[in-house]
Each structure stands twice: as C-alpha cells, then as structure tokens.
PDB file of N, CA, C and O in Angstrom:
ATOM      1  N   MET A   1      40.233  23.421  12.864  1.00  0.00           N
ATOM      2  CA  MET A   1      40.690  24.619  13.574  1.00  0.00           C
ATOM      3  C   MET A   1      41.684  25.380  12.710  1.00  0.00           C
ATOM      4  O   MET A   1      42.451  24.774  11.962  1.00  0.00           O
ATOM      5  N   PRO A   2      41.674  26.697  12.810  1.00  0.00           N
ATOM      6  CA  PRO A   2      42.632  27.494  12.040  1.00  0.00           C
ATOM      7  C   PRO A   2      44.076  27.175  12.445  1.00  0.00           C
ATOM      8  O   PRO A   2      44.352  26.793  13.583  1.00  0.00           O
ATOM      9  N   VAL A   3      44.981  27.343  11.489  1.00  0.00           N
ATOM     10  CA  VAL A   3      46.412  27.148  11.732  1.00  0.00           C
ATOM     11  C   VAL A   3      47.144  28.383  11.222  1.00  0.00           C
ATOM     12  O   VAL A   3      46.881  28.861  10.118  1.00  0.00           O
ATOM     13  N   LYS A   4      48.056  28.889  12.027  1.00  0.00           N
ATOM     14  CA  LYS A   4      48.867  30.046  11.649  1.00  0.00           C
ATOM     15  C   LYS A   4      50.342  29.693  11.740  1.00  0.00           C
ATOM     16  O   LYS A   4      50.775  29.001  12.662  1.00  0.00           O
ATOM     17  N   ARG A   5      51.117  30.184  10.756  1.00  0.00           N
ATOM     18  CA  ARG A   5      52.581  30.097  10.811  1.00  0.00           C
ATOM     19  C   ARG A   5      53.094  31.482  11.177  1.00  0.00           C
ATOM     20  O   ARG A   5      52.723  32.478  10.556  1.00  0.00           O
ATOM     21  N   LEU A   6      53.942  31.534  12.183  1.00  0.00           N
ATOM     22  CA  LEU A   6      54.514  32.793  12.638  1.00  0.00           C
ATOM     23  C   LEU A   6      56.022  32.747  12.459  1.00  0.00           C
ATOM     24  O   LEU A   6      56.669  31.760  12.809  1.00  0.00           O
ATOM     25  N   ILE A   7      56.575  33.813  11.916  1.00  0.00           N
ATOM     26  CA  ILE A   7      58.016  34.015  11.859  1.00  0.00           C
ATOM     27  C   ILE A   7      58.290  35.232  12.729  1.00  0.00           C
ATOM     28  O   ILE A   7      57.848  36.339  12.422  1.00  0.00           O
ATOM     29  N   ILE A   8      59.026  35.016  13.824  1.00  0.00           N
ATOM     30  CA  ILE A   8      59.263  36.075  14.799  1.00  0.00           C
ATOM     31  C   ILE A   8      60.718  36.503  14.692  1.00  0.00           C
ATOM     32  O   ILE A   8      61.626  35.687  14.857  1.00  0.00           O
ATOM     33  N   LYS A   9      60.939  37.790  14.413  1.00  0.00           N
ATOM     34  CA  LYS A   9      62.289  38.318  14.210  1.00  0.00           C
ATOM     35  C   LYS A   9      62.654  39.270  15.333  1.00  0.00           C
ATOM     36  O   LYS A   9      61.793  39.934  15.910  1.00  0.00           O
ATOM     37  N   GLY A  10      63.937  39.325  15.632  1.00  0.00           N
ATOM     38  CA  GLY A  10      64.464  40.204  16.665  1.00  0.00           C
ATOM     39  C   GLY A  10      65.426  39.438  17.537  1.00  0.00           C
ATOM     40  O   GLY A  10      66.057  38.482  17.086  1.00  0.00           O
ATOM     41  N   LYS A  11      65.544  39.852  18.794  1.00  0.00           N
ATOM     42  CA  LYS A  11      66.374  39.112  19.757  1.00  0.00           C
ATOM     43  C   LYS A  11      65.465  38.045  20.373  1.00  0.00           C
ATOM     44  O   LYS A  11      64.876  38.245  21.436  1.00  0.00           O
ATOM     45  N   VAL A  12      65.368  36.909  19.677  1.00  0.00           N
ATOM     46  CA  VAL A  12      64.414  35.879  20.075  1.00  0.00           C
ATOM     47  C   VAL A  12      65.064  34.513  20.307  1.00  0.00           C
ATOM     48  O   VAL A  12      64.383  33.558  20.679  1.00  0.00           O
ATOM     49  N   GLN A  13      66.362  34.418  20.091  1.00  0.00           N
ATOM     50  CA  GLN A  13      67.060  33.171  20.408  1.00  0.00           C
ATOM     51  C   GLN A  13      67.957  33.420  21.617  1.00  0.00           C
ATOM     52  O   GLN A  13      68.539  34.495  21.767  1.00  0.00           O
ATOM     53  N   GLY A  14      68.056  32.398  22.480  1.00  0.00           N
ATOM     54  CA  GLY A  14      68.862  32.535  23.687  1.00  0.00           C
ATOM     55  C   GLY A  14      68.148  33.281  24.803  1.00  0.00           C
ATOM     56  O   GLY A  14      68.782  33.706  25.769  1.00  0.00           O
ATOM     57  N   VAL A  15      66.818  33.445  24.681  1.00  0.00           N
ATOM     58  CA  VAL A  15      66.045  34.170  25.699  1.00  0.00           C
ATOM     59  C   VAL A  15      64.861  33.331  26.189  1.00  0.00           C
ATOM     60  O   VAL A  15      63.913  33.862  26.766  1.00  0.00           O
ATOM     61  N   TYR A  16      64.924  32.025  25.955  1.00  0.00           N
ATOM     62  CA  TYR A  16      63.874  31.071  26.370  1.00  0.00           C
ATOM     63  C   TYR A  16      62.554  31.296  25.644  1.00  0.00           C
ATOM     64  O   TYR A  16      61.486  31.000  26.179  1.00  0.00           O
ATOM     65  N   PHE A  17      62.632  31.820  24.422  1.00  0.00           N
ATOM     66  CA  PHE A  17      61.405  32.090  23.668  1.00  0.00           C
ATOM     67  C   PHE A  17      60.625  30.807  23.417  1.00  0.00           C
ATOM     68  O   PHE A  17      59.415  30.761  23.644  1.00  0.00           O
ATOM     69  N   ARG A  18      61.315  29.755  22.947  1.00  0.00           N
ATOM     70  CA  ARG A  18      60.615  28.507  22.629  1.00  0.00           C
ATOM     71  C   ARG A  18      59.988  27.875  23.872  1.00  0.00           C
ATOM     72  O   ARG A  18      58.846  27.418  23.829  1.00  0.00           O
ATOM     73  N   ALA A  19      60.726  27.849  24.966  1.00  0.00           N
ATOM     74  CA  ALA A  19      60.201  27.232  26.191  1.00  0.00           C
ATOM     75  C   ALA A  19      58.983  27.991  26.711  1.00  0.00           C
ATOM     76  O   ALA A  19      57.997  27.377  27.121  1.00  0.00           O
ATOM     77  N   ARG A  20      59.046  29.311  26.696  1.00  0.00           N
ATOM     78  CA  ARG A  20      57.918  30.105  27.178  1.00  0.00           C
ATOM     79  C   ARG A  20      56.739  30.037  26.204  1.00  0.00           C
ATOM     80  O   ARG A  20      55.584  30.060  26.630  1.00  0.00           O
ATOM     81  N   ALA A  21      57.019  29.954  24.906  1.00  0.00           N
ATOM     82  CA  ALA A  21      55.943  29.806  23.925  1.00  0.00           C
ATOM     83  C   ALA A  21      55.215  28.484  24.145  1.00  0.00           C
ATOM     84  O   ALA A  21      53.988  28.428  24.070  1.00  0.00           O
ATOM     85  N   LYS A  22      55.970  27.423  24.418  1.00  0.00           N
ATOM     86  CA  LYS A  22      55.356  26.119  24.696  1.00  0.00           C
ATOM     87  C   LYS A  22      54.510  26.192  25.961  1.00  0.00           C
ATOM     88  O   LYS A  22      53.395  25.673  25.998  1.00  0.00           O
ATOM     89  N   GLU A  23      55.032  26.827  26.977  1.00  0.00           N
ATOM     90  CA  GLU A  23      54.299  26.975  28.233  1.00  0.00           C
ATOM     91  C   GLU A  23      52.976  27.724  27.998  1.00  0.00           C
ATOM     92  O   GLU A  23      51.926  27.316  28.494  1.00  0.00           O
ATOM     93  N   PHE A  24      53.044  28.821  27.237  1.00  0.00           N
ATOM     94  CA  PHE A  24      51.841  29.593  26.942  1.00  0.00           C
ATOM     95  C   PHE A  24      50.858  28.755  26.132  1.00  0.00           C
ATOM     96  O   PHE A  24      49.669  28.717  26.448  1.00  0.00           O
ATOM     97  N   ALA A  25      51.345  28.087  25.096  1.00  0.00           N
ATOM     98  CA  ALA A  25      50.493  27.271  24.232  1.00  0.00           C
ATOM     99  C   ALA A  25      49.824  26.150  25.026  1.00  0.00           C
ATOM    100  O   ALA A  25      48.629  25.898  24.869  1.00  0.00           O
ATOM    101  N   ASP A  26      50.595  25.483  25.873  1.00  0.00           N
ATOM    102  CA  ASP A  26      50.029  24.407  26.695  1.00  0.00           C
ATOM    103  C   ASP A  26      48.907  24.934  27.577  1.00  0.00           C
ATOM    104  O   ASP A  26      47.849  24.312  27.676  1.00  0.00           O
ATOM    105  N   ASN A  27      49.127  26.063  28.210  1.00  0.00           N
ATOM    106  CA  ASN A  27      48.118  26.649  29.092  1.00  0.00           C
ATOM    107  C   ASN A  27      46.890  27.142  28.332  1.00  0.00           C
ATOM    108  O   ASN A  27      45.782  27.144  28.869  1.00  0.00           O
ATOM    109  N   ALA A  28      47.089  27.562  27.076  1.00  0.00           N
ATOM    110  CA  ALA A  28      45.988  28.105  26.278  1.00  0.00           C
ATOM    111  C   ALA A  28      45.274  27.038  25.448  1.00  0.00           C
ATOM    112  O   ALA A  28      44.269  27.332  24.801  1.00  0.00           O
ATOM    113  N   GLY A  29      45.781  25.803  25.459  1.00  0.00           N
ATOM    114  CA  GLY A  29      45.156  24.743  24.678  1.00  0.00           C
ATOM    115  C   GLY A  29      45.495  24.784  23.200  1.00  0.00           C
ATOM    116  O   GLY A  29      44.744  24.261  22.376  1.00  0.00           O
ATOM    117  N   ILE A  30      46.619  25.400  22.855  1.00  0.00           N
ATOM    118  CA  ILE A  30      47.067  25.504  21.467  1.00  0.00           C
ATOM    119  C   ILE A  30      47.961  24.313  21.155  1.00  0.00           C
ATOM    120  O   ILE A  30      48.761  23.898  21.993  1.00  0.00           O
ATOM    121  N   THR A  31      47.828  23.765  19.954  1.00  0.00           N
ATOM    122  CA  THR A  31      48.698  22.681  19.522  1.00  0.00           C
ATOM    123  C   THR A  31      49.586  23.168  18.385  1.00  0.00           C
ATOM    124  O   THR A  31      49.308  24.189  17.756  1.00  0.00           O
ATOM    125  N   GLY A  32      50.669  22.415  18.130  1.00  0.00           N
ATOM    126  CA  GLY A  32      51.583  22.775  17.048  1.00  0.00           C
ATOM    127  C   GLY A  32      53.025  22.593  17.469  1.00  0.00           C
ATOM    128  O   GLY A  32      53.363  21.653  18.189  1.00  0.00           O
ATOM    129  N   TRP A  33      53.879  23.511  17.009  1.00  0.00           N
ATOM    130  CA  TRP A  33      55.305  23.420  17.346  1.00  0.00           C
ATOM    131  C   TRP A  33      55.965  24.792  17.238  1.00  0.00           C
ATOM    132  O   TRP A  33      55.408  25.739  16.682  1.00  0.00           O
ATOM    133  N   VAL A  34      57.176  24.859  17.793  1.00  0.00           N
ATOM    134  CA  VAL A  34      57.999  26.066  17.725  1.00  0.00           C
ATOM    135  C   VAL A  34      59.448  25.628  17.556  1.00  0.00           C
ATOM    136  O   VAL A  34      59.860  24.604  18.102  1.00  0.00           O
ATOM    137  N   ARG A  35      60.224  26.408  16.797  1.00  0.00           N
ATOM    138  CA  ARG A  35      61.640  26.065  16.595  1.00  0.00           C
ATOM    139  C   ARG A  35      62.438  27.322  16.268  1.00  0.00           C
ATOM    140  O   ARG A  35      61.893  28.332  15.823  1.00  0.00           O
ATOM    141  N   ASN A  36      63.742  27.232  16.500  1.00  0.00           N
ATOM    142  CA  ASN A  36      64.669  28.263  16.044  1.00  0.00           C
ATOM    143  C   ASN A  36      64.943  28.033  14.564  1.00  0.00           C
ATOM    144  O   ASN A  36      64.901  26.899  14.088  1.00  0.00           O
ATOM    145  N   THR A  37      65.223  29.104  13.845  1.00  0.00           N
ATOM    146  CA  THR A  37      65.620  28.984  12.447  1.00  0.00           C
ATOM    147  C   THR A  37      67.103  29.317  12.327  1.00  0.00           C
ATOM    148  O   THR A  37      67.677  29.944  13.217  1.00  0.00           O
ATOM    149  N   VAL A  38      67.716  28.897  11.231  1.00  0.00           N
ATOM    150  CA  VAL A  38      69.150  29.118  11.059  1.00  0.00           C
ATOM    151  C   VAL A  38      69.499  30.590  10.915  1.00  0.00           C
ATOM    152  O   VAL A  38      70.643  30.981  11.143  1.00  0.00           O
ATOM    153  N   ASP A  39      68.519  31.413  10.537  1.00  0.00           N
ATOM    154  CA  ASP A  39      68.799  32.842  10.358  1.00  0.00           C
ATOM    155  C   ASP A  39      68.509  33.681  11.609  1.00  0.00           C
ATOM    156  O   ASP A  39      68.449  34.908  11.533  1.00  0.00           O
ATOM    157  N   GLY A  40      68.329  33.017  12.762  1.00  0.00           N
ATOM    158  CA  GLY A  40      68.176  33.744  14.022  1.00  0.00           C
ATOM    159  C   GLY A  40      66.768  34.089  14.428  1.00  0.00           C
ATOM    160  O   GLY A  40      66.563  34.799  15.412  1.00  0.00           O
ATOM    161  N   CYS A  41      65.788  33.598  13.685  1.00  0.00           N
ATOM    162  CA  CYS A  41      64.382  33.855  14.013  1.00  0.00           C
ATOM    163  C   CYS A  41      63.811  32.685  14.799  1.00  0.00           C
ATOM    164  O   CYS A  41      64.484  31.679  15.024  1.00  0.00           O
ATOM    165  N   VAL A  42      62.572  32.834  15.209  1.00  0.00           N
ATOM    166  CA  VAL A  42      61.794  31.737  15.777  1.00  0.00           C
ATOM    167  C   VAL A  42      60.595  31.541  14.859  1.00  0.00           C
ATOM    168  O   VAL A  42      59.950  32.505  14.447  1.00  0.00           O
ATOM    169  N   GLU A  43      60.304  30.281  14.543  1.00  0.00           N
ATOM    170  CA  GLU A  43      59.162  29.931  13.704  1.00  0.00           C
ATOM    171  C   GLU A  43      58.210  29.084  14.532  1.00  0.00           C
ATOM    172  O   GLU A  43      58.641  28.198  15.270  1.00  0.00           O
ATOM    173  N   ALA A  44      56.924  29.354  14.410  1.00  0.00           N
ATOM    174  CA  ALA A  44      55.913  28.569  15.121  1.00  0.00           C
ATOM    175  C   ALA A  44      54.782  28.236  14.168  1.00  0.00           C
ATOM    176  O   ALA A  44      54.419  29.038  13.308  1.00  0.00           O
ATOM    177  N   LEU A  45      54.235  27.049  14.332  1.00  0.00           N
ATOM    178  CA  LEU A  45      53.020  26.637  13.641  1.00  0.00           C
ATOM    179  C   LEU A  45      52.020  26.327  14.732  1.00  0.00           C
ATOM    180  O   LEU A  45      52.228  25.402  15.518  1.00  0.00           O
ATOM    181  N   ALA A  46      50.944  27.080  14.794  1.00  0.00           N
ATOM    182  CA  ALA A  46      50.002  26.990  15.909  1.00  0.00           C
ATOM    183  C   ALA A  46      48.591  26.737  15.409  1.00  0.00           C
ATOM    184  O   ALA A  46      48.137  27.344  14.439  1.00  0.00           O
ATOM    185  N   SER A  47      47.908  25.828  16.091  1.00  0.00           N
ATOM    186  CA  SER A  47      46.534  25.482  15.757  1.00  0.00           C
ATOM    187  C   SER A  47      45.655  25.687  16.986  1.00  0.00           C
ATOM    188  O   SER A  47      46.011  25.287  18.095  1.00  0.00           O
ATOM    189  N   GLY A  48      44.506  26.314  16.771  1.00  0.00           N
ATOM    190  CA  GLY A  48      43.567  26.551  17.860  1.00  0.00           C
ATOM    191  C   GLY A  48      42.396  27.351  17.338  1.00  0.00           C
ATOM    192  O   GLY A  48      42.290  27.611  16.139  1.00  0.00           O
ATOM    193  N   SER A  49      41.529  27.736  18.233  1.00  0.00           N
ATOM    194  CA  SER A  49      40.417  28.589  17.839  1.00  0.00           C
ATOM    195  C   SER A  49      40.969  29.971  17.476  1.00  0.00           C
ATOM    196  O   SER A  49      42.109  30.301  17.803  1.00  0.00           O
ATOM    197  N   ALA A  50      40.149  30.764  16.802  1.00  0.00           N
ATOM    198  CA  ALA A  50      40.574  32.120  16.442  1.00  0.00           C
ATOM    199  C   ALA A  50      40.973  32.907  17.682  1.00  0.00           C
ATOM    200  O   ALA A  50      41.953  33.652  17.656  1.00  0.00           O
ATOM    201  N   GLU A  51      40.222  32.749  18.767  1.00  0.00           N
ATOM    202  CA  GLU A  51      40.530  33.462  20.010  1.00  0.00           C
ATOM    203  C   GLU A  51      41.851  32.978  20.615  1.00  0.00           C
ATOM    204  O   GLU A  51      42.666  33.789  21.056  1.00  0.00           O
ATOM    205  N   GLN A  52      42.063  31.664  20.638  1.00  0.00           N
ATOM    206  CA  GLN A  52      43.316  31.121  21.169  1.00  0.00           C
ATOM    207  C   GLN A  52      44.506  31.629  20.368  1.00  0.00           C
ATOM    208  O   GLN A  52      45.522  32.029  20.937  1.00  0.00           O
ATOM    209  N   LEU A  53      44.375  31.612  19.037  1.00  0.00           N
ATOM    210  CA  LEU A  53      45.475  32.056  18.184  1.00  0.00           C
ATOM    211  C   LEU A  53      45.746  33.541  18.360  1.00  0.00           C
ATOM    212  O   LEU A  53      46.903  33.960  18.330  1.00  0.00           O
ATOM    213  N   GLU A  54      44.717  34.336  18.541  1.00  0.00           N
ATOM    214  CA  GLU A  54      44.909  35.767  18.765  1.00  0.00           C
ATOM    215  C   GLU A  54      45.696  36.005  20.055  1.00  0.00           C
ATOM    216  O   GLU A  54      46.585  36.856  20.097  1.00  0.00           O
ATOM    217  N   LEU A  55      45.368  35.252  21.102  1.00  0.00           N
ATOM    218  CA  LEU A  55      46.111  35.369  22.367  1.00  0.00           C
ATOM    219  C   LEU A  55      47.571  34.957  22.194  1.00  0.00           C
ATOM    220  O   LEU A  55      48.470  35.605  22.731  1.00  0.00           O
ATOM    221  N   PHE A  56      47.807  33.875  21.443  1.00  0.00           N
ATOM    222  CA  PHE A  56      49.173  33.402  21.204  1.00  0.00           C
ATOM    223  C   PHE A  56      49.965  34.430  20.399  1.00  0.00           C
ATOM    224  O   PHE A  56      51.114  34.727  20.726  1.00  0.00           O
ATOM    225  N   ILE A  57      49.359  34.962  19.363  1.00  0.00           N
ATOM    226  CA  ILE A  57      50.031  35.979  18.544  1.00  0.00           C
ATOM    227  C   ILE A  57      50.355  37.205  19.398  1.00  0.00           C
ATOM    228  O   ILE A  57      51.447  37.764  19.293  1.00  0.00           O
ATOM    229  N   HIS A  58      49.422  37.617  20.233  1.00  0.00           N
ATOM    230  CA  HIS A  58      49.651  38.753  21.128  1.00  0.00           C
ATOM    231  C   HIS A  58      50.844  38.477  22.042  1.00  0.00           C
ATOM    232  O   HIS A  58      51.690  39.348  22.246  1.00  0.00           O
ATOM    233  N   TRP A  59      50.910  37.258  22.594  1.00  0.00           N
ATOM    234  CA  TRP A  59      52.047  36.904  23.457  1.00  0.00           C
ATOM    235  C   TRP A  59      53.340  36.940  22.648  1.00  0.00           C
ATOM    236  O   TRP A  59      54.349  37.463  23.123  1.00  0.00           O
ATOM    237  N   CYS A  60      53.324  36.392  21.432  1.00  0.00           N
ATOM    238  CA  CYS A  60      54.534  36.341  20.606  1.00  0.00           C
ATOM    239  C   CYS A  60      55.036  37.731  20.232  1.00  0.00           C
ATOM    240  O   CYS A  60      56.232  37.907  20.000  1.00  0.00           O
ATOM    241  N   ARG A  61      54.160  38.709  20.170  1.00  0.00           N
ATOM    242  CA  ARG A  61      54.591  40.084  19.856  1.00  0.00           C
ATOM    243  C   ARG A  61      55.476  40.653  20.975  1.00  0.00           C
ATOM    244  O   ARG A  61      56.283  41.551  20.736  1.00  0.00           O
ATOM    245  N   ARG A  62      55.320  40.126  22.194  1.00  0.00           N
ATOM    246  CA  ARG A  62      56.141  40.556  23.332  1.00  0.00           C
ATOM    247  C   ARG A  62      57.233  39.532  23.619  1.00  0.00           C
ATOM    248  O   ARG A  62      58.401  39.880  23.793  1.00  0.00           O
ATOM    249  N   GLY A  63      56.831  38.260  23.664  1.00  0.00           N
ATOM    250  CA  GLY A  63      57.764  37.193  23.995  1.00  0.00           C
ATOM    251  C   GLY A  63      58.113  37.211  25.473  1.00  0.00           C
ATOM    252  O   GLY A  63      57.506  37.948  26.249  1.00  0.00           O
ATOM    253  N   PRO A  64      59.095  36.395  25.866  1.00  0.00           N
ATOM    254  CA  PRO A  64      59.525  36.378  27.266  1.00  0.00           C
ATOM    255  C   PRO A  64      60.261  37.670  27.628  1.00  0.00           C
ATOM    256  O   PRO A  64      60.539  38.504  26.767  1.00  0.00           O
ATOM    257  N   GLN A  65      60.564  37.813  28.890  1.00  0.00           N
ATOM    258  CA  GLN A  65      61.098  39.067  29.422  1.00  0.00           C
ATOM    259  C   GLN A  65      62.330  39.588  28.679  1.00  0.00           C
ATOM    260  O   GLN A  65      62.422  40.787  28.416  1.00  0.00           O
ATOM    261  N   ARG A  66      63.276  38.711  28.338  1.00  0.00           N
ATOM    262  CA  ARG A  66      64.536  39.174  27.734  1.00  0.00           C
ATOM    263  C   ARG A  66      64.468  39.300  26.212  1.00  0.00           C
ATOM    264  O   ARG A  66      65.441  39.726  25.591  1.00  0.00           O
ATOM    265  N   ALA A  67      63.347  38.941  25.607  1.00  0.00           N
ATOM    266  CA  ALA A  67      63.215  39.015  24.148  1.00  0.00           C
ATOM    267  C   ALA A  67      62.955  40.452  23.697  1.00  0.00           C
ATOM    268  O   ALA A  67      62.383  41.262  24.426  1.00  0.00           O
ATOM    269  N   VAL A  68      63.395  40.740  22.471  1.00  0.00           N
ATOM    270  CA  VAL A  68      63.074  41.999  21.813  1.00  0.00           C
ATOM    271  C   VAL A  68      62.523  41.615  20.435  1.00  0.00           C
ATOM    272  O   VAL A  68      63.281  41.266  19.530  1.00  0.00           O
ATOM    273  N   VAL A  69      61.211  41.683  20.290  1.00  0.00           N
ATOM    274  CA  VAL A  69      60.567  41.295  19.040  1.00  0.00           C
ATOM    275  C   VAL A  69      60.489  42.518  18.134  1.00  0.00           C
ATOM    276  O   VAL A  69      59.886  43.532  18.486  1.00  0.00           O
ATOM    277  N   ASP A  70      61.111  42.403  16.955  1.00  0.00           N
ATOM    278  CA  ASP A  70      61.110  43.505  15.998  1.00  0.00           C
ATOM    279  C   ASP A  70      59.981  43.383  14.981  1.00  0.00           C
ATOM    280  O   ASP A  70      59.420  44.387  14.541  1.00  0.00           O
ATOM    281  N   GLU A  71      59.653  42.143  14.609  1.00  0.00           N
ATOM    282  CA  GLU A  71      58.682  41.946  13.531  1.00  0.00           C
ATOM    283  C   GLU A  71      58.108  40.533  13.610  1.00  0.00           C
ATOM    284  O   GLU A  71      58.806  39.590  13.980  1.00  0.00           O
ATOM    285  N   ILE A  72      56.835  40.398  13.260  1.00  0.00           N
ATOM    286  CA  ILE A  72      56.211  39.082  13.153  1.00  0.00           C
ATOM    287  C   ILE A  72      55.515  39.001  11.802  1.00  0.00           C
ATOM    288  O   ILE A  72      54.756  39.894  11.426  1.00  0.00           O
ATOM    289  N   THR A  73      55.782  37.929  11.085  1.00  0.00           N
ATOM    290  CA  THR A  73      55.059  37.625   9.856  1.00  0.00           C
ATOM    291  C   THR A  73      54.086  36.498  10.185  1.00  0.00           C
ATOM    292  O   THR A  73      54.477  35.488  10.769  1.00  0.00           O
ATOM    293  N   ILE A  74      52.826  36.668   9.814  1.00  0.00           N
ATOM    294  CA  ILE A  74      51.787  35.686  10.131  1.00  0.00           C
ATOM    295  C   ILE A  74      51.145  35.222   8.832  1.00  0.00           C
ATOM    296  O   ILE A  74      50.695  36.035   8.025  1.00  0.00           O
ATOM    297  N   MET A  75      51.106  33.902   8.638  1.00  0.00           N
ATOM    298  CA  MET A  75      50.520  33.326   7.428  1.00  0.00           C
ATOM    299  C   MET A  75      49.489  32.271   7.805  1.00  0.00           C
ATOM    300  O   MET A  75      49.670  31.531   8.772  1.00  0.00           O
ATOM    301  N   ASP A  76      48.405  32.206   7.035  1.00  0.00           N
ATOM    302  CA  ASP A  76      47.435  31.129   7.200  1.00  0.00           C
ATOM    303  C   ASP A  76      48.018  29.853   6.602  1.00  0.00           C
ATOM    304  O   ASP A  76      48.708  29.894   5.583  1.00  0.00           O
ATOM    305  N   GLU A  77      47.737  28.729   7.237  1.00  0.00           N
ATOM    306  CA  GLU A  77      48.207  27.426   6.779  1.00  0.00           C
ATOM    307  C   GLU A  77      47.017  26.480   6.689  1.00  0.00           C
ATOM    308  O   GLU A  77      45.989  26.722   7.323  1.00  0.00           O
ATOM    309  N   PRO A  78      47.139  25.403   5.908  1.00  0.00           N
ATOM    310  CA  PRO A  78      46.067  24.414   5.859  1.00  0.00           C
ATOM    311  C   PRO A  78      45.853  23.785   7.238  1.00  0.00           C
ATOM    312  O   PRO A  78      46.788  23.666   8.029  1.00  0.00           O
ATOM    313  N   GLU A  79      44.617  23.388   7.509  1.00  0.00           N
ATOM    314  CA  GLU A  79      44.325  22.728   8.786  1.00  0.00           C
ATOM    315  C   GLU A  79      45.188  21.478   8.933  1.00  0.00           C
ATOM    316  O   GLU A  79      45.316  20.676   8.008  1.00  0.00           O
ATOM    317  N   THR A  80      45.765  21.337  10.100  1.00  0.00           N
ATOM    318  CA  THR A  80      46.620  20.196  10.424  1.00  0.00           C
ATOM    319  C   THR A  80      46.324  19.784  11.850  1.00  0.00           C
ATOM    320  O   THR A  80      46.088  20.638  12.705  1.00  0.00           O
ATOM    321  N   ARG A  81      46.332  18.498  12.118  1.00  0.00           N
ATOM    322  CA  ARG A  81      46.135  18.012  13.488  1.00  0.00           C
ATOM    323  C   ARG A  81      47.491  17.795  14.146  1.00  0.00           C
ATOM    324  O   ARG A  81      48.384  17.168  13.576  1.00  0.00           O
ATOM    325  N   PHE A  82      47.623  18.317  15.334  1.00  0.00           N
ATOM    326  CA  PHE A  82      48.845  18.138  16.116  1.00  0.00           C
ATOM    327  C   PHE A  82      48.495  17.460  17.421  1.00  0.00           C
ATOM    328  O   PHE A  82      47.392  17.619  17.943  1.00  0.00           O
ATOM    329  N   ASP A  83      49.431  16.712  17.938  1.00  0.00           N
ATOM    330  CA  ASP A  83      49.254  16.065  19.235  1.00  0.00           C
ATOM    331  C   ASP A  83      50.054  16.882  20.252  1.00  0.00           C
ATOM    332  O   ASP A  83      51.220  16.585  20.513  1.00  0.00           O
ATOM    333  N   GLY A  84      49.432  17.899  20.817  1.00  0.00           N
ATOM    334  CA  GLY A  84      50.119  18.755  21.784  1.00  0.00           C
ATOM    335  C   GLY A  84      50.927  19.841  21.093  1.00  0.00           C
ATOM    336  O   GLY A  84      50.780  20.078  19.894  1.00  0.00           O
ATOM    337  N   PHE A  85      51.783  20.498  21.870  1.00  0.00           N
ATOM    338  CA  PHE A  85      52.645  21.557  21.366  1.00  0.00           C
ATOM    339  C   PHE A  85      54.081  21.170  21.694  1.00  0.00           C
ATOM    340  O   PHE A  85      54.416  20.919  22.851  1.00  0.00           O
ATOM    341  N   ARG A  86      54.928  21.124  20.665  1.00  0.00           N
ATOM    342  CA  ARG A  86      56.295  20.634  20.842  1.00  0.00           C
ATOM    343  C   ARG A  86      57.337  21.685  20.482  1.00  0.00           C
ATOM    344  O   ARG A  86      57.084  22.588  19.685  1.00  0.00           O
ATOM    345  N   ILE A  87      58.494  21.550  21.076  1.00  0.00           N
ATOM    346  CA  ILE A  87      59.667  22.330  20.683  1.00  0.00           C
ATOM    347  C   ILE A  87      60.451  21.434  19.737  1.00  0.00           C
ATOM    348  O   ILE A  87      60.854  20.330  20.103  1.00  0.00           O
ATOM    349  N   LEU A  88      60.665  21.916  18.520  1.00  0.00           N
ATOM    350  CA  LEU A  88      61.473  21.170  17.538  1.00  0.00           C
ATOM    351  C   LEU A  88      62.910  21.648  17.625  1.00  0.00           C
ATOM    352  O   LEU A  88      63.175  22.826  17.864  1.00  0.00           O
ATOM    353  N   ARG A  89      63.821  20.730  17.432  1.00  0.00           N
ATOM    354  CA  ARG A  89      65.257  21.057  17.474  1.00  0.00           C
ATOM    355  C   ARG A  89      65.802  21.213  16.074  1.00  0.00           C
ATOM    356  O   ARG A  89      66.989  21.488  15.901  1.00  0.00           O
TER     357      ARG A  89
END
C-alpha cells in the first residue's frame, strides 16, 4: 500500500489535531502514526489505498475545528507495515 509523509504547518498544536487525525484514520482504515514536531508542526506517516490517503490528506488540509492549516508538504515514502494508527509522543 502507498505511504505518505505529511508535514502540516499552521495553528496545529493544542487544537486536538493528533487525536482527531487518529479518529479519522481509524474510521478510514488508514494505518501509521501522527506526532507533534519541535518546530510547532504536525507530522504524519499514513499508509492506505490511494483513495484512503486522498481522503486523509483532504481532512488534514482542514484539520479539526480550531486548527488553522497554512501549508502541507506531502512526500512519498517506502511501503511500511503498521499495526493500526498511533499517536507518538
């Protein structure tokens, strides 16, 4: 399955971005992880079908209600198997 790395910039920490991303990923059948970065961004590594990943990317462009997403960088990554979708600390 394809794997994408997303770097989400803007007001994305302190707005439940990771928790809502996990909720969306779980419901969509996406595996991988999401975490805050030290520079104030959110980083996600997501694995799923092309359609699943497109839906996840679309959600990440908006984020949860209090988020303000300014920019998303999306990179292809080597295929990796994940057991579910986790929030990394």
